[in-house]
C-alpha angles and dihedrals in degrees: 000000000000089000089062092059120075136171118203136166103244146132101255093217090065097055119111100215135128091258140004119202119234118212091219136176121242094267093056086213098119132269138170133317118016091352094057093043092053093048092048093048095044095049134225094307089072092056090049092053092045091054089061092054094068095222132290132254121240111275095023133096141214131191133226137168118276097231108181094006122101085237115086093219142021119216108202117206130174115223125202124263109239112250099167097291097280098103103069091272095145092048092048093047091050088050090055090060096042093046091049093048092048091053090049093053093043088057092045093243118163105193129043135172125206130198119211096280115219093002097110123057090343087071103220111167106259100225093048093047092050092051091052093046095050094042095050094045093046091048091049091053092045089056089063105266114171094228116131100198138012113191125196102209106208120203095206144010094263092058092044090055092049092052094045091051091050092047089051088060092063 
């Protein structure tokens, strides 16, 4: 199972996987950070498809084609905004990972890459977010999911080190 989990420093829009996960906002119509980068790289067709999805609630996920991305699909998930941890943030963040992984398996995808959901402008504490991400992905694989590889695409060295340390605890 551990061999199916990998952290790497990478720009998620460059990864050739079955799906990349977009840390989206509830409109799914693009924004800043990872969301904006994915929309720019995928092209206007992604925005057109997202408009037809009528948004997405926090903690849930929806899937689209990847268009101009090397990834075949984009799984859009809406992470929680950090409000001190008293507003179901951990539960909602865990749900982002589980919902995304379920969509990937329902569509028979084998490889998926995640950004650090909610860790940018949404302000989730990095160490806590990494623990949730690794735990949920490891549990999903342990339950028998047919995924071959889950990549944690880390924007910088600090995030890479946090993920690698958490993966070493498995």
